[in-house]
N, C-alpha and C positions, 0 to 999 in steps of 0.2 A: 760637134764639140770635141775639143781635145781631151783624150784620156791618157793618163800617164801609164807607161809600161812598167815603171819601177815604183817602189814604195820607199817611204822615209826609213822604215826599219831596215831595208836592204842596204841603204846608204850608211846607216848607223853601224851596221855590222861591218861593212867594208872599212869604214874609218877605224873601227876598233881593231880589226885584223892588222891594219897598217900601223896604228899607233902602238900596239902591244907587240908587234914584231912577229906575229904568226897566229894560226888558228887556235892552238892549244891555250896560249895565254889569254887570248881574247875570249875564248869560251869560258875560261875560269872567271874573268872579270865580269862578263855579262850573265853568268850563271846559266849558260846554255850548253848543250852538247856540241862537241866539235863537228860532228856530222851535220848538224842543223846549220851551222855557220858555213860549212863547205857548200851545202846545198843552196843556201841563200845567195852566196857570191856567184856560184856557177849559174844559177837561174838569172841573176842580174846581168851577167855577161852575155848569156844567151838572148835575153830580151833586147839588149842594146845592140847586139851584133858586133861587139868589140871585146878584146882581151884587156882586162883591167889589172889583173894580178898574175905574176909568175912565181911559182914556188921552186926555190932552189935549196935543197937540203931540208932543213926544218924551218926556214925563214921565207916569208912571202915578200915579194918585191913588186912595186908598181911599174907598169909599163909607161911609156911616154904618154899614151892616151889616158892611162889610169891616173897619172899625175894631174893632167888637165881636168878630168872629170871629178876627181876627188877634191881639188881646190874649189871648184864651183859648188860641189855638194856641201862642203863645209859652210860656205856662205849661205846656202839655202837653209841649212839646219839652224844657223844663227838667226836667220830671219824668222823661221818658224818659232824658235824659242822666244824671240822678242815679241812676236805676234801674240803668242799665248800669254806672255807676261803682261802685255797691254790689255788683254781680255780680263785677266784677273784684276788689274789696276782699275779698269772701268767698272767692274762689278763692285769694287770697294768704294767707288765714288771719286777716284783720283781723276783730276781733270786731263782731258786729252790735249788741251792747249791752255797756256797761261799767258795773259797779256800784261806786259810791264811797260808803263809809260814813264820815261825818265827825263827830267829837266836837263837841258843841254849843259848847264853849269855843273851838274853832279860829276865829280872826278871819275874819269874812266878807269883809273887804276883800282879804285875801290870796286867799281861795278864788275870789272873782269875777274877780280879775285873771288867775289861773291858768286858769280856765275860758275866759276871753276869748282867751287865747293858744292854748288847745287847739282851739277851734272851727274855725279855718281849716285845721287839719291832721287833723280827726277823721274824714274820709272817710265821712261820713254815719252813723257809729256813734251809736246812741242812748246817752245818759248818764243813768243813774238815780242820784240823790243821796239818801242816807238820812241823816237827822240822828240821831245816837245820843248817849246819856248814860251815861257810866261803864261799867256792866256790858254795855250794848248793844254798844259798840265792842269790848269784850273777846270777847264771844260771836261777833261778826262775824269776828274773827280765828280763833277756835277752830273754828267751824263752816264756815269758808271760804265764807260767804254773800255776801261782797263781794270784788271784785278788788283794791281798794285800801282800806285802813282808816287813818284818822287817829285815834289814840287817846292817852289820857293814861296808860293802864296797859297794859303789854305782857305777855301771858301767857308763862310759862316755855317756853323752847325756840324762841322767835322772836327774830330779830336786827332791831331797828328802826334807823331813822335819825331823830335828833331834829331837827325842823324849827325849833322856836322854843319860847319859854316865854311863858305867858299870866299876866300879873299879875292878882291878885284882891284886892278890898278889901271889907270889911263896910260896908254902908250901911243907912240907915233914912230915914224921912221927917224933914224938918227940924223938924217940930213934935212929934216923938216924944220928949218931954222925958225919958223914963225912961233913954234911952241915947244921945241925940244931943248933950247939953250937956256932959257931963263924961266923962273917961276911965273905962273900965270894965275889970275883969279878965275873963279868959276864962270863969271859972265864973259870974260875974255875967251875962255876955252869954248864956250857955247857959240861964239861967233865963227868958229872953224867948222869944217865939214866933219861930221861924225859918221862912222861906219857902225851900223847897228845890225843885230840879228833879227830876222823876220819872225814875228810871233806865229805860232802854228794854230792858234785858235781862230774861230770865226769872228769873235768880238775882240778887237785889239785894245788892250789896256794901256800899252806903252808905259808900264810901270818900271821904275828903277833906272831909267836912262836920263841922262842930262837932256834937257830940252834944247838941243842945238838948233840953230836957225836953218842949217843945211844938214841933210842926212841922206846917206845912201844905205839901202837895205839889202842885205845878202842872206843866204840861207844857212850859213854856218861860219864858225870862227876861222876855218882854214881859208875861206874866201876873203874874210876880213883881213887876215894877216897878209895875204897875197897883195891886196890893194894897198895896205899900209907900207909894204916894202917898196912900192913905187914912189913913195914920198907924199902920198895923198892922205889927208885927214888924220883922225885919231879914233881910238876905239878903247872901250873897257874890256880887258881880257882877264880871265882867271889867272891869278898870280902864278900858279903851277905851270900853266901853258906859256906865260910870258917869260918866265925865268930863263930858259935856255936861249931865247931870242935876244934877251937883254945881255946875257953873258957873251953871245957871239957878236954883239954890236949891231945886229940887224935892226933892232928896235931900241927905243929909249923911253924910260919912264918919264911921264910928264909931272913936274912938280906943281901942285896946286896949292897956293898959299893959304886958302881958307878951307882946306879939306885934308883930313889926315888919312883915313883909309875907309874902305867900304867892305862890309861883310854881308854876304847873302846866305841866309839859313836854308838848309835842305831838309825838308820834312817828308816823312813817309806816311801815306794815307791808304787805307783800305776802303774804297768807296762803298762796298757792300759786304761788310764783315759777316753778316748772317748767312750769306750765300757763298762765302769763301770756302774753297775745297782744301784738302790736305796739302796739295802741292803749293798752293798760294800761301798757306800758313807757314809751311816749311821755309819758303823763300823769304817771307817776312822775318822769320826768326834768324835767318842767316844774315840779313841786313843788320839786325840789332846786335847779333853776336860780333859781327865784324867791327861795329862802331862801339863796342863795349857797353851796350845798353841792354835793358831787360824789358820785355814786353809786358803788357798788362796781365797776360796769362801766367807769367812767371812770378 
């Protein structure tokens, strides 16, 4: 079994000598005698068999080998600090991993900003983000397979908080003359090929989509857009995603005579609030804060 020749304390002393520019200042900052620091660094160099520091005048300078070793030792010290912080976190009940299931329609700009706010307060907890579509998010709530679920459909028996509404529009390629040029009725649109996003749940609900006679199913909106650009079919896209494609002329909004607009609500659900840890509750609060809401605890 491997046994280390050096100690973390020796590396801490070496870092201090370098950072404070010499043994005297480092000894003052560490509240140790200068001779003890000299002895610790000398012993470290002897144990490793390389010269780490050279003293010129009253100042200590790193050798090229010392620069390499010190750089690695700083990373090790950071890892040790993170490890001990994680131990304290686990002792206090902070979750080592938080699972977040997010409906694919939830705006990514909102999600990324919330995660950016969460990171400095996450205490080293891993975050696992799953992208779900319709039935997938419903099942995440029912099976309690995620700590937090953002869903557009809330199973019976759960109390959600509505975060926002996502506007959807029907689009097709600009050169899809069959449906791009003139207003169409819903039944006329349903006779065209529809590109839909595959649900991630085991039980397929197929809720919220027009019942087109023909449909191609893809795994995400990026694939759907790529197909649309070839002049094939139509698809319901989040307005925010469709807007730049409409502005560039790559896609065109389909005018439906008997349909004005479609809004899909995004709800936040904690499937098992009684078992939710402090990290989960913090992330929940950040969602509410971002959308200008107040949780039931506030």
